[in-house]
C-alpha positions in Angstrom: -8.0 -5.2 12.8 -9.0 -8.2 10.9 -7.0 -8.9 7.8 -8.1 -6.6 4.9 -8.0 -8.2 1.4 -7.4 -6.1 -1.7 -4.7 -5.0 -4.1 -1.2 -3.7 -3.4 0.7 -1.4 -5.7 4.0 0.5 -5.3 5.0 4.2 -5.5 8.2 6.3 -5.3 9.0 8.7 -2.5 12.0 10.5 -1.1 15.6 9.8 -2.2 16.4 8.1 -5.5 16.4 4.3 -5.3 16.1 1.6 -8.0 13.6 2.7 -10.6 12.7 6.0 -8.7 14.2 9.4 -9.0 14.2 11.8 -6.1 10.7 13.1 -5.0 8.9 14.4 -1.9 9.1 12.6 1.4 5.3 12.0 1.7 2.6 13.2 4.1 4.6 12.0 7.1 7.9 13.6 5.9 9.8 10.4 6.3 9.1 8.4 3.2 12.0 6.9 1.2 11.7 4.4 -1.7 14.6 2.3 -0.3 12.9 1.8 3.1 10.2 -0.7 4.0 7.4 1.8 4.2 3.9 2.2 2.8 1.1 4.7 2.1 -2.3 4.1 3.9 -5.6 5.6 2.8 -6.8 6.6 6.3 -3.9 8.3 8.1 -5.9 11.5 8.9 -9.2 13.3 8.1 -7.4 15.2 5.3 -6.0 12.0 3.8 -9.4 10.2 4.0 -11.0 13.2 2.2 -8.7 12.5 -0.7 -8.7 8.7 -0.9 -12.3 7.9 0.1 -12.0 4.1 0.6 -15.6 4.1 1.8 -16.7 4.8 -1.8 -15.5 1.2 -2.6 -17.3 -0.2 0.5 -14.1 -0.5 2.5 -14.0 0.2 6.2 -10.3 1.0 6.9 -9.0 1.7 10.4 -7.4 5.1 11.1 -3.7 4.6 11.5 -1.1 7.3 11.9 2.5 7.9 10.6 4.8 5.1 11.8 2.1 2.5 12.4 3.3 -1.0 11.3 1.2 -3.2 9.0 2.1 -6.6 7.5 1.3 -7.2 3.8 1.1 -10.7 2.4 1.3 -11.3 -1.4 -1.5 -13.8 -2.0 0.3 -15.1 -5.1 3.3 -16.6 -3.3 2.6 -16.2 0.5 5.6 -13.8 0.9 5.1 -11.2 3.7 6.7 -7.9 4.6 6.3 -5.6 7.6 6.3 -1.8 6.7 5.4 1.4 8.5 3.1 4.2 7.3 5.0 7.1 5.7 2.4 8.6 3.4 -1.3 9.0 2.5 -2.6 6.8 -0.4 -3.4 5.1 -2.6 -6.4 7.1 -3.9 -8.6 4.0 -3.4 -11.8 5.6 -4.8 -10.2 5.9 -8.3 -9.8 2.1 -8.5 -13.1 0.8 -7.0 -13.8 -2.6 -8.5 -10.4 -3.0 -10.1 -9.3 -6.6 -9.6 -6.0 -8.3 -9.9 -5.6 -12.1 -9.9 -2.9 -14.7 -10.1 -4.5 -18.1 -10.5 -7.5 -18.3 -8.1 -6.1 -15.6 -5.7 -7.7 -12.3 -6.4 -7.9 -8.9 -4.7 -10.1 -5.9 -5.5 -9.6 -2.2 -4.7 -6.1 -0.7 -4.1 -5.7 -0.7 -0.3 -2.0 -0.2 0.2 0.9 1.4 -1.7 4.4 -0.1 -0.8 7.7 1.6 -1.5 9.7 -0.2 -4.2 12.0 -1.7 -1.5 9.1 -3.3 0.3 7.2 -4.3 -2.8 10.3 -6.0 -4.3 10.7 -8.0 -1.2 7.5 -9.9 -1.9 6.9 -9.4 -5.6 8.5 -8.2 -8.8 8.2 -4.5 -9.4 7.4 -5.3 -13.1 4.0 -6.8 -12.2 2.9 -3.5 -10.6 -0.2 -4.9 -8.8 -0.8 -8.0 -6.7 -3.6 -9.3 -4.6 -2.8 -9.0 -1.0 -4.0 -9.1 2.6 -3.0 -6.5 5.2 -3.0 -7.1 8.9 -1.3 -5.9 12.1 0.2 -9.2 13.5 
């Protein structure tokens, strides 16, 4: 998989942690806000039918629960490794949305990180950051 460029956001799942109350454990049944995990828009046919990244012109590889991706914050170069624990984000709702910091920009939400993972590379208060996602 070549690095995919877009936007990263964060979401709450599982046990209470930081800004999150307790909630469900995601599509994989293992998601927890305090773990370095993420949601990916193409974990299964059912997931893809909800998220439709193809609507935004994105070709995203099918990756199952537990698969490891590495997300780089394009604003500061910070990088975190996380594993798939849920389906999301619903990419098709954000086609064309663009987030920039200086000249670094990303369009379309391609990955949702847990608060623990997001806060390792960006402040939760910013909500969205341009990023690249790869597997090495």
